[in-house]
C-alpha positions in Angstrom: 30.2 -111.9 -17.6 31.7 -109.6 -15.0 32.1 -106.1 -16.3 35.5 -104.4 -15.7 35.5 -100.5 -15.5 38.7 -99.0 -16.9 40.8 -97.4 -14.2 40.6 -93.8 -15.6 36.8 -94.1 -16.0 36.4 -95.2 -12.5 38.5 -92.3 -11.1 36.6 -89.8 -13.3 33.3 -91.2 -12.0 34.3 -90.9 -8.4 35.6 -87.4 -8.9 32.3 -86.5 -10.4 30.3 -88.0 -7.5 32.6 -86.1 -5.0 32.1 -82.9 -6.8 28.4 -83.2 -6.8 28.4 -84.0 -3.0 30.7 -81.1 -2.3 28.6 -78.7 -4.4 25.5 -80.1 -2.5 27.1 -79.5 0.9 28.3 -76.0 0.1 24.9 -75.1 -1.3 23.3 -76.2 1.8 25.8 -74.4 4.1 25.4 -71.1 2.2 21.7 -71.2 1.6 20.0 -67.8 2.1 16.6 -68.6 3.5 13.6 -66.5 2.3 11.4 -66.0 5.3 9.7 -62.9 4.5 10.3 -61.8 8.1 7.9 -64.4 9.4 9.4 -66.4 12.3 7.3 -68.1 14.9 8.5 -68.4 18.6 5.3 -69.9 19.9 6.7 -73.3 20.8 8.5 -73.6 24.2 12.3 -73.5 23.8 14.5 -76.5 24.9 17.4 -75.8 27.2 20.5 -77.1 25.6 23.2 -75.7 27.8 23.7 -73.8 31.0 21.2 -73.1 33.8 17.7 -72.0 33.1 17.3 -68.2 33.1 20.8 -67.6 34.0 23.7 -66.0 32.0 25.2 -68.6 29.8 21.9 -70.5 29.2 21.4 -71.4 25.6 17.9 -72.4 24.2 16.8 -74.1 20.9 13.6 -73.2 19.1 12.8 -75.8 16.4 11.2 -74.8 13.2 10.6 -71.1 13.7 10.2 -71.2 9.9 10.3 -74.2 7.5 13.8 -75.7 7.7 15.0 -73.2 10.2 15.9 -73.4 13.9 16.7 -70.5 16.3 19.3 -70.6 19.0 18.7 -68.1 21.9 21.5 -67.4 24.3 21.6 -65.3 27.5 24.9 -63.5 27.0 24.9 -61.5 30.3 22.8 -60.0 33.1 23.8 -56.5 34.0 23.0 -54.2 36.9 21.3 -56.9 38.9 18.8 -57.8 36.4 17.2 -61.2 36.6 15.1 -63.2 34.1 12.0 -64.8 35.4 10.9 -66.4 32.1 12.8 -66.7 28.9 9.6 -66.6 26.8 6.1 -66.0 28.2 3.8 -68.0 26.0 0.9 -67.9 28.3 -0.5 -64.7 26.9 -1.8 -63.8 30.3 0.1 -60.5 29.8 -1.1 -60.1 26.2 1.2 -59.7 23.3 1.9 -62.2 20.5 2.6 -65.9 21.2 4.7 -65.9 18.0 7.0 -63.4 19.5 10.0 -63.8 21.9 8.7 -62.4 25.2 11.2 -62.6 28.2 10.1 -61.5 31.7 12.8 -59.4 33.3 13.1 -58.0 36.8 15.2 -54.8 37.1 18.1 -54.5 39.5 17.8 -53.2 43.0 19.6 -50.0 42.4 19.2 -46.7 40.5 20.4 -46.8 36.9 20.3 -49.3 34.0 19.8 -53.0 34.4 19.3 -55.3 31.5 19.7 -58.8 29.9 21.6 -59.3 26.6 20.5 -62.0 24.3 22.0 -63.3 21.0 19.6 -65.0 18.6 21.1 -67.0 15.7 19.6 -69.0 12.9 20.5 -72.6 11.8 19.5 -75.1 9.3 16.9 -77.4 11.0 18.5 -80.1 13.1 22.1 -78.9 12.3 24.6 -76.4 13.5 24.9 -74.8 10.0 24.4 -71.0 10.0 21.6 -69.8 7.8 21.1 -66.3 6.5 17.6 -64.8 6.1 17.5 -62.8 2.9 15.2 -60.0 4.4 14.6 -59.7 8.1 12.5 -57.3 10.1 12.2 -57.1 13.9 9.7 -55.0 15.8 10.2 -54.2 19.5 6.7 -53.9 21.0 5.2 -51.9 23.9 8.2 -50.1 25.2 6.5 -48.3 28.2 7.3 -47.2 31.6 6.2 -45.3 34.7 7.2 -42.0 36.3 10.2 -43.7 37.9 11.3 -46.1 35.3 11.6 -46.5 31.5 11.9 -49.6 29.5 14.3 -49.8 26.7 15.1 -52.2 23.8 18.4 -52.0 21.9 18.8 -54.1 18.8 22.1 -54.8 16.9 21.7 -56.1 13.4 25.0 -55.4 11.8 26.1 -52.9 9.1 23.4 -51.8 6.6 20.6 -52.1 9.2 18.0 -49.3 9.3 15.3 -48.6 11.8 12.1 -46.4 12.1 9.3 -45.6 14.4 6.0 -47.5 13.9 3.8 -44.7 14.9 3.5 -41.0 13.8 3.6 -39.6 17.4 6.3 -41.7 19.0 6.4 -42.1 22.8 9.9 -43.4 22.6 13.2 -41.9 21.7 14.9 -43.9 19.0 18.6 -43.4 18.6 21.4 -45.0 16.6 24.0 -45.9 19.2 26.4 -47.7 16.9 26.7 -49.3 13.5 23.5 -51.2 12.9 22.5 -50.7 16.5 19.5 -48.9 17.5 18.0 -48.1 21.0 14.4 -47.3 21.8 13.7 -45.9 25.2 10.3 -44.8 26.7 9.6 -41.2 27.1 6.1 -40.7 28.2 6.2 -42.8 31.5 2.9 -44.5 30.8 2.3 -48.1 31.4 -0.1 -50.1 29.1 -1.5 -53.3 30.3 0.5 -56.3 29.1 1.7 -56.0 25.5 -0.7 -53.6 23.8 -0.1 -54.3 20.1 -2.7 -51.8 19.0 -0.5 -48.8 20.2 2.2 -48.4 17.7 3.6 -45.2 19.2 5.9 -47.1 21.4 7.3 -49.6 18.8 10.1 -49.4 16.5 11.4 -51.7 13.7 14.8 -52.7 12.7 15.5 -54.4 9.2 18.4 -55.7 7.3 19.3 -58.2 4.6 21.3 -61.5 4.8 20.9 -61.8 8.6 22.2 -64.9 10.4 22.1 -63.5 13.9 21.3 -60.4 16.0 21.7 -59.1 19.5 19.0 -57.7 21.8 19.6 -55.8 25.0 16.4 -55.5 27.0 16.1 -53.6 30.2 15.0 -50.9 32.5 16.3 -47.4 33.4 15.3 -46.9 37.0 15.1 -43.7 39.0 14.3 -45.5 42.4 16.0 -48.3 44.1 13.0 -50.7 43.5 12.9 -54.1 41.8 10.2 -54.2 39.2 9.0 -57.2 36.8 8.6 -56.1 33.2 7.4 -58.0 30.2 9.3 -57.5 26.9 8.3 -58.5 23.4 10.3 -58.7 20.1 8.1 -59.8 17.2 9.6 -61.3 14.1 6.6 -62.3 12.1 5.9 -59.1 10.4 3.4 -56.3 10.7 1.5 -54.8 7.9 4.3 -52.3 7.4 3.2 -49.0 5.8 6.0 -49.2 3.2 8.3 -47.2 5.6 11.5 -48.9 4.5 11.8 -46.5 1.6 12.2 -43.4 3.5 11.8 -39.8 2.0 15.4 -38.7 2.2 19.0 -39.9 2.3 20.6 -37.5 4.9 24.2 -36.7 4.0 25.0 -34.5 6.9 23.4 -32.9 10.0 25.4 -30.4 12.1 24.8 -28.0 14.9 27.2 -25.1 15.8 27.1 -22.5 18.5 27.3 -18.8 17.6 27.9 -16.2 20.3 26.2 -18.4 23.0 22.8 -17.2 22.0 22.3 -18.6 18.4 22.6 -22.2 17.1 23.3 -22.7 13.4 21.7 -26.0 12.3 22.7 -27.2 8.8 21.8 -30.3 7.0 22.3 -31.8 3.5 20.1 -34.3 1.7 21.8 -36.6 -0.9 18.4 -37.5 -2.4 14.9 -36.6 -1.4 11.4 -37.7 -2.7 7.9 -36.6 -1.7 9.2 -34.5 1.3 6.7 -32.1 2.6 8.9 -30.3 5.2 11.6 -30.6 7.9 11.1 -30.0 11.6 14.1 -29.1 13.7 13.4 -30.5 17.3 15.1 -29.3 20.5 15.4 -30.9 23.9 17.2 -30.1 27.1 17.1 -33.8 28.5 17.6 -35.8 25.3 14.3 -37.5 25.7 11.5 -35.0 25.4 11.7 -33.0 22.1 9.8 -29.8 21.0 9.7 -28.0 17.7 12.4 -25.4 17.4 11.7 -24.4 13.7 10.2 -25.6 10.4 11.8 -25.5 6.9 9.8 -26.5 3.8 11.3 -28.9 1.2 12.8 -27.8 -2.1 11.1 -30.6 -4.0 12.2 -34.0 -5.4 15.9 -34.3 -6.1 18.6 -36.9 -6.8 21.5 -34.3 -6.1 22.5 -32.7 -2.8 20.4 -29.9 -1.4 21.5 -27.8 1.6 19.2 -26.5 4.3 19.7 -24.4 7.3 18.0 -22.9 10.4 19.1 -20.5 13.2 17.7 -21.2 16.7 17.7 -18.5 19.2 18.4 -20.1 22.6 18.8 -16.9 24.7 15.8 -18.0 26.8 16.8 -21.7 27.1 18.0 -22.5 30.6 20.3 -25.4 30.1 24.0 -26.1 29.8 23.4 -28.9 27.2 21.0 -28.7 24.4 20.0 -31.7 22.2 18.8 -31.4 18.5 17.4 -33.8 16.0 15.9 -33.5 12.5 12.4 -34.8 11.7 11.6 -35.3 8.0 7.9 -35.2 7.2 6.8 -36.7 3.8 3.7 -36.0 1.9 1.9 -39.0 3.3 2.6 -38.0 6.9 5.5 -40.5 7.5 8.3 -39.4 9.7 12.1 -40.0 9.6 14.4 -39.0 12.5 18.1 -38.2 12.3 20.7 -39.0 14.9 20.8 -36.6 17.8 23.3 -33.7 17.9 24.3 -31.7 21.0 25.4 -28.1 21.8 27.1 -27.3 25.1 26.6 -23.7 26.5 29.9 -22.5 27.9 30.0 -21.1 31.4 33.0 -19.0 32.8 35.0 -22.0 34.0 34.2 -24.2 31.0 35.3 -21.5 28.6 38.8 -21.7 29.9 39.1 -25.4 28.7 40.3 -26.0 25.3 38.2 -29.1 24.8 35.5 -30.6 26.9 34.8 -34.4 27.1 31.8 -35.8 28.9 30.5 -37.9 30.5 34.0 -38.7 31.8 34.2 -41.6 32.8 32.0 -43.0 30.0 30.8 -46.4 29.1 29.0 -46.1 25.7 29.1 -42.6 24.3 31.8 -39.9 24.8 30.8 -36.3 23.7 33.6 -34.0 22.8 33.1 -30.2 22.6 35.5 -28.2 20.5 36.5 -24.5 20.4 34.1 -22.3 18.5 36.8 -21.5 16.0 37.0 -25.2 15.0 33.3 -25.6 14.2 32.4 -26.3 10.5 36.0 -27.4 9.9 37.8 -30.6 9.4 38.4 -32.1 12.9 40.1 -35.4 13.7 39.4 -37.1 17.0 42.0 -39.7 18.1 42.0 -41.9 21.3 45.2 -43.6 22.5 45.6 -46.2 25.1 48.2 -46.1 28.0 50.7 -47.8 25.7 50.4 -45.1 23.2 48.5 -47.2 20.6 45.8 -45.7 18.5 42.5 -47.2 19.6 40.0 -45.1 17.8 40.1 -42.4 15.0 37.2 -40.4 13.8 37.5 -37.7 11.0 34.6 -35.2 10.5 34.9 -33.0 7.5 32.4 -30.4 8.8 32.5 -30.8 12.6 29.6 -29.8 14.9 30.4 -28.0 18.1 29.9 -31.3 20.0 30.5 -34.6 18.3 29.5 -38.0 19.8 32.0 -40.9 19.8 30.9 -44.5 20.3 33.4 -46.0 22.8 31.3 -49.0 23.8 33.7 -51.5 22.1 36.9 -50.1 23.7 38.5 -52.0 26.6 38.1 -50.4 30.0 40.9 -48.2 31.2 42.5 -44.7 30.7 42.8 -43.1 27.3 44.3 -39.8 25.9 41.8 -38.0 23.7 43.6 -35.9 21.1 41.6 -33.5 18.9 43.3 -31.9 15.9 42.2 -29.0 13.5 44.3 -27.1 11.1 47.6 -27.9 12.9 46.3 -27.2 16.3 45.7 -30.0 18.8 44.5 -30.4 22.3 44.7 -33.5 24.5 42.6 -34.6 27.6 42.5 -37.8 29.6 39.4 -39.9 29.6 38.2 -43.0 31.3 36.3 -45.9 29.8 34.5 -48.1 32.2 
């Protein structure tokens, strides 16, 4: 006998099946993959679009982790840089075969030249984005010579943090934007191939729920010479010395000029644990830092603690001085702050209400304010030629010189307006 299913039961059954299928699809599309930061790029990639080693080329790495593919695209080549090999898996130059190791030749002119890559993660065999629950990337062997310096810039999104791998770094690590960190060589020493035993020229960036990141890899050249360099970014995980939990949460760090001979340096920790001391470091080139003073910790705390140091710069022969704060914990681990700057006024500069430099600017614009505005609430606004507000930054306790990230602004002319306690000054700036 043929069984007949009542119409309403049939409809309900179909709806149940559809719901299960939809749930399964959504679960697959939103899966957060647990990789423990161990990705393997040892297999040669497959070119799936564009021209090999040229801007616009897209490559696929299959199974960099179970159930996970990686898509690597060459977004752009800047300053005459060229890519010789997207990934050197020969190990003739050392390094880790599991890492992504492009060979890049610098441009023919003095200045910066680099390649920009985007790496995104997909469910194996699909175009479905996958998020990695925890992800750490280490930039290896950032070395150089007397005339050139390698640099790696990693952008991993809001919430990303970064730290040096070695206790005596030979690179300068700077946060250049939200979730974006740049490490550039400072000692001018080349090590053969990729020397993974030297951790002083490495840094690590980490974040959670990462589905893609951007890597800008290149060379700062002092001579008009093309040079082939090997880069390596490693995503399989080192034996990290538990450096993700840093000794302090820095609430503020400011530098203000006092009578042209003294710099007042103030910082506040929101929390601190197992901190030994703080070292205020000074530089006249923004790369090579020396100790300017030492302040001991007030002990463990979960509430704000204020610190200060006065630096006598009467013997420093420079118009621009850079400062950073190095926190040293009881185990010898180091944590570095962002860099702050102080500009020493000369006769002509003192006639200017505000000073903006470099102008034109491509990435960072520094704004020096009058001494009477220091340590006060200052608002920095940038307007385009149509009078539209393009960027606004408010500092409750402004340093003498603040750094604004303008890398994402379109090229063109802007009006910089700086406001404090009812006073305001304006100046034209160029973004290129």
